N, C-alpha and C positions, 0 to 999 in steps of 0.2 A: 424709418428703419433704423434700429439701434446700431451704433458704431461698434465694430469688433474690438475686443481687447488686443493689445499689442505686446509681443515679447521682444525685448531689446537684447541683441546679441552682437558680439564682435567676432568676426571670422577673418583671419589673415590681416589683422589690424584695420579692418573695415567695419563700420558700424551699420547695423540693419535694424529696422522695425518690422517684425514679422507678425502680421495679423493671424489670429487663430480663433477657433470656436471651442467652447467648453460646455459640456453637459454635466450637471451635478445630480447626484443621487446620494442617499445616505452613505456616508463614509467613503464615497468614490467620486472622483472627478475624471472625466475623459476629455483630454485636450486633442484637438485635431488641427494639424498644420499642413500647409501646402508650400513646399520650397520650389521656387521657380525664378526666372529672370536673373537679375544680377547675383542674388544669393546662390542660386543653382550654379552659375558660372564660376563663382569663387570656390564653391565646394568641389566643382569638377576639376578646377586647376589644382586644388589640394590633393584630390584623388590621384591625379597624374603624377604629382611630385612624390607622393608616398609609394606609388606602385611602379614607377618607370624602371626601377632597378630589377624588376622581375623578367624583363624582356631581353632576349638575345637576338640581335639582328645583324647580319653580316655587314661589315663596314663601319660599325659604330661601337664605341666602348660601352660596356654594360653600365647602365644608369645614365647614359648621355644620349639616348635615342630621342630625337624630337618627337613631340606628340603626334604631329601630322604623319610621320613615318609609321609609328605604331598603329595609328588608326587606318592607314592605308593597307597595312599588312593583316591586321586583326579585325577590322571593321570599325565604323565610326562610333558604335555603341560599346566599345571595349571597356570604357571606364564608367558606364552608367551604374552598374551595381556598386562599384567602389564609391561613386559620387553619392549614391543613396546612403551608404554607410557613414560617410563623412557628414552628410546633412543631418542624419538622425542623431549622431553623436554630438554635433554642435548644438542642435536644438535641445537635446536632452540635458546637456551640461548647463546651458543657459537657463533652462526651466528650473533645474535643481538649485541654481545659484540665485534665482529670483525669490522675492518674498511671497510669490503666489503659492508655492508649494511649502507645506509645513513638514520639512525634511525630518524633524525629530519625531514625528508621529507616523512615518511611513510604515505600512504593514509588510511591504515587499518592494522589490525593485520594480519600478513602473513597467507595465507590459506593453510591448510594441505590437502594433497591427498595421501593416502596410496595405493601404486600400488600393493604391494605383501607382504604378511606376512607368514613366515614359522616358523618351530620350532626353527630354529637357525639363522634367519636373517629377516630383514625388509627393504623394499625399499619404499621410500616416497619422495614426493616433497613439497617444500614450495614456494608458489607464493607470491612474494614481489611486491606490487604496490606502486608507488610513486606519490606524488602530483606534478602537473606541475610546472616548474620554470618559473615565469613571472617577468619581470622587471617593468611593469606598467600595471595598470588596469584603464580603463576609467570609472569614476563614478561621474564626475562633469560636469556641463554645458550642460547636455543633454536636449533636448526639449521633454516634456511629456505633453500629453493632460489630463487635470484634469477631473475626472468623477463627473458630477453634480447630485445632488439628484433629483429624479423624483417623487416628492410628489403627483402631480396630477395623474400621471400614476399609481402609487401604489394604490391610493384611488379608481380610476376607476376599477382597476383589482379586488380589494376586493369587491366592490359593485357588479361587474359582477359575481363573484364567488358566493356571497350570493344570488343573484337573480337566478342564475342557480340552486342552491340547493333548493330554494323555489319554483321552477317551477315544472310542472307536464307534463306527456306525454298524448297526446290526439289523438285517432285514426283518420286517415284521409283517404278519398277515392281518392287517386291520386298517381302519379308515385313517386318513391323514389328520394329524393334529399339529397345532402350532409347535415349532421346535423340531419337527421331523425333517428329514432330508428325502427328497424324491428324485427319481430319475425319470425324465420326460422328454418327449418330442413336442415341438410347437411350431405352428405356422401362422403368422399374422397377416391380416389383410384389412384394407380400408375400402369400404364400398365394393367389396368382392375382389379387389386387386391387391395382390401380394406386394410388399415393399421390401427394399433392401435392408438386410440386417434383422428381419423379422422371423427368420426360420432357423431352427437348430434341431439336431438330433442327439439323443443320449446326453442331455444337459442335466447337471445336478443343481438342485435348488433347495435351500433351507427355508422352510416356511416360517415367515415372521422376521426374516433377515432384512427385508426392505430392499432386496437386490433388484427387484423388477418394478414395473410401473405400479403406482399406488392402486390397490384393489385387485391386482392380479393374483397375488399369493392367497389372499383371503378366500377367493372363489374356489381354490383347490382344496380347502379344508373339507374333510368328509369324503373325498374321493378315495378309491382303492386301486391297487395294482391291476392293470388291465382295463381300467375305465377310460373312456373318451369324454372330454369336457370342453365345451366352447366357453372361453373366458372373454367377456366383453368389458373393455376398459376405455377410458378417455385419456389421451396423452396430455400432460400438463401444458399450460399455455406457454411456459418458458422452456419447453423441451428443446434440446440442442438441435434436433433436425426440424427446421422451420416448416418443411412440407408436411410434418406429422403433428406439429404443435396444435393442441386444442381439438384434435380429431378423434372420433370414436373408432376403435379398432377391435376386431374379433380374432382371438387366437384359438385355433383348433389344437387341443392338447391331447396327448396320449401318455398315460401314466404307466411306466414300466415297473417301478418298484418303490416301496416305502421303507425307510430305515429310521430307527431311533438311536439317539446317542446313548451309549453305555459308558458311565463314568466310573473311574476306579474308587475304591474305598479310601478314605483319608486315614491311612495307617502308615506303618514304618516302610512297607514295600513301596507305597506311593512316594514317600520322601526319598527313598533310594533312587527311584526312577527319574525324579525331576530335579534332584539337587545332589550336593556332595555329602549330605548328612545321612546317618544310618537310622535315625529315629524321626518320627513326625514332630515330636516335641522340640527337638533341636532345630529342625527345619523351620518351624513356626517362630521359635525364639529369635532366630537370625532375621527372619522377615520383620519381626517387631522392632528389632534393633535398628535395621536400616530404614524402616518406615518412620520411626520416631523422629529422627533428625530431618528427613525429607519433608514429612508432613508439617512439622513445625515451621520450616522455611517457607513452604507453600502457603501456610496460614498467614504468615507475616506478610508475604507478597499480596495475598488476597485482601488482607486488612488495609494495606497501603493503597491498593486500588480503590477500596471502598471509601477511604478518606478523600482521595482525589475526586471520586464521583460525587461525594456529598458536597464538597466545596464547589464543584462545577454546578451542581443542581441548585445550590443556594444563590448562584449568581447568573441568572438568565441574561447574559450579555449578548447583544446583537453584533455580528461581525459583517464586514463588507462582503458582498457576494463575489466581488473580484478576488478578494483574498482567499476565499474558500475554493473558487475555481482554480486559482493558481496552485494551491496545495494539491487539489485533486489531479491536476495535470502532471505535477511532479511525481505523484504516486503512480500514475499510469506510465510515465516514462521510466520509472524505476522498474516497474513490472516488465516492460518491454526489454530493458537491458538484461534483466534476470532470465527471461525466456531466451533471449539471444545467446547468452552465455551457456545455456543448457541445450542449445541447438534446436529449439522449438520455434518454427516460423510463426510470427504473430498472426499473420493472415489466416494460416491454417488453424490456429487456436480459435480465432473468431468464428471461422466457418464451422468448426466442431461444436462450439458452444451455441451457435445460432444467434450470435449477437453482433452488434456493430461497435465500433470504437466509442461512439456516443453513448451506447448502452453501458459500457464498462465505466466510462467517466461518470455517469450518473450514479452508479453504485458506490463510487468512491466519495461522493460529496458529503454524506453523513459522517464518515470516518474523518474526512478532511476537516470538517467543521469542529469535531471533537478535539482533534489534534491541535488546531490553531487556538481554540479556546483554552485548552489545557496549558499550552505554551504561554499564552497571554497572562493567565492567572498566576502561573508559577513565577513568571518574570516579575509580576507586580509584587508578589509576596517576598521574593528574594530581595528586591530593591527596598521595599518598605521595611523589612526586618534586618536589612544589612547582613544577610547571610553570606558567608565567605568560606572558600576552601583555602586552608592555610598550606604553607609549604610542608609543614609537618604531616598534614593529612595526605598530601600527594606522595611524600617520601614513604610513608607507611604503606600506602597502596602499592608502590613499586616493590617494596620489600616482599609483600605477599605474593605478587605476580612472579617475581624473580624466583622465590623459593618454590613456587608451584612448577616453574619451568626448569628447576634444577640449576639455576644460574646465580651469579653474584649480582647484587643490586646495581652496582656501577656498570657492569657489562650490559645488563638488561637495559638500563637507561640509555647508554650510548647507541644501542642498536634499535631503539624504539622509534617508530615513525610518528609524525605529528598527528596522524589520524587516531592512533592509539592513545596518545597523550590527551587529545581532546575528549576521547571516549571516557578515559579515567576521570578527568575533571568533571564532565557532565554527570557521570555516575555518582561521584562524591557529592556534588551539589544537590542532586536528586535525593540522595540519602539524608543530607542535612535538612532539606525541605520536609521530607516525610517525618523525620524525627521531630522537627519543630511543630508540625501539624499534629502529630501524635501527642505531644506534650501539652498542646493548647486546645484540644478538643476532648469531648467526653466519649472515650472509647470503652464501651461496656461489653 
């Protein structure tokens, strides 16, 4: 039987040799430790010393209550959780200081997993993920298609949307076509049994809108007002109501009326109705003016995204699974916080979506991998090319933001939080990186 490796650590001026197990996989090492015996006792005493000031017991000055008295009043395991924290921190610090871990290549703070905690010992693991070692990254001379601004298309879409909003529905005596709006009753059942939420009366539905289950709207094409129609569809496998997911359902439908959208003519009267202009030409000219600047900016952003996508595609670098999982977990936690701030219970959201927390985590992994890979490649290029944000760059950005807020630059800077300063610096560095890549690749 092979001898376990040993981690040397000093706790409260006492030296210990702590045996551990390590499992290696590509770019990831998992260290497992058990702290017990003398090391546990030393950590337990430290936990008492660090936390005894929290206890108020009659007859003793705060911070001077003997351990035995605290345990008598609060239970003998009162310091177990604190001892675990001390033990983990001592082992973590010793591991980081040892030559075992390549600290300069860490992809993230090592992840803690406590497997077992008892009154006299703790077993836990630290997952150490490393950044990949690469000798070269391709980021010059790539062929990238430039995104061109589509001003005419943007203007046409805006006019079409305004025209649609200004339109109205008019009853017609003909068969239903795609684009029509119908008024209907429906009652859904699975295996002859009606289900919650499957029944409605006098419901409006635009055919082709995709508002209902796939296949539902298509089967109503050709019906007329007064018709009865049984629509048979299959709920998607990922449908939010799990008791219906993947099941075939029959909806008994009654068509009450059919309407078609009547759109206004594109003339001066239309312009007066939807804008501040008296003529259609003036209205359209204003749309062109606004769309020109916006679409150029959007095209620049889209081209920048294409550049980064091309660089990432040219460098199929493998990352640690632990690193990807860590980022996916952070994204999930951010989502939870956002939902909490919006007053939406996370469990209720999961129930509505018909998903588990593990399902959501899995959906984040691809995005997490792309983010981590992008950050790794960006950092590599920035360091390799010695790209820097100068004080002049930062000052100029402050001037712009201050002017936009109607403030003086000095006042703006004094009231600026660190988070905003970090955001400005990151934005400026990203802009420099994109400019560098634009200048050193074939953007056609």
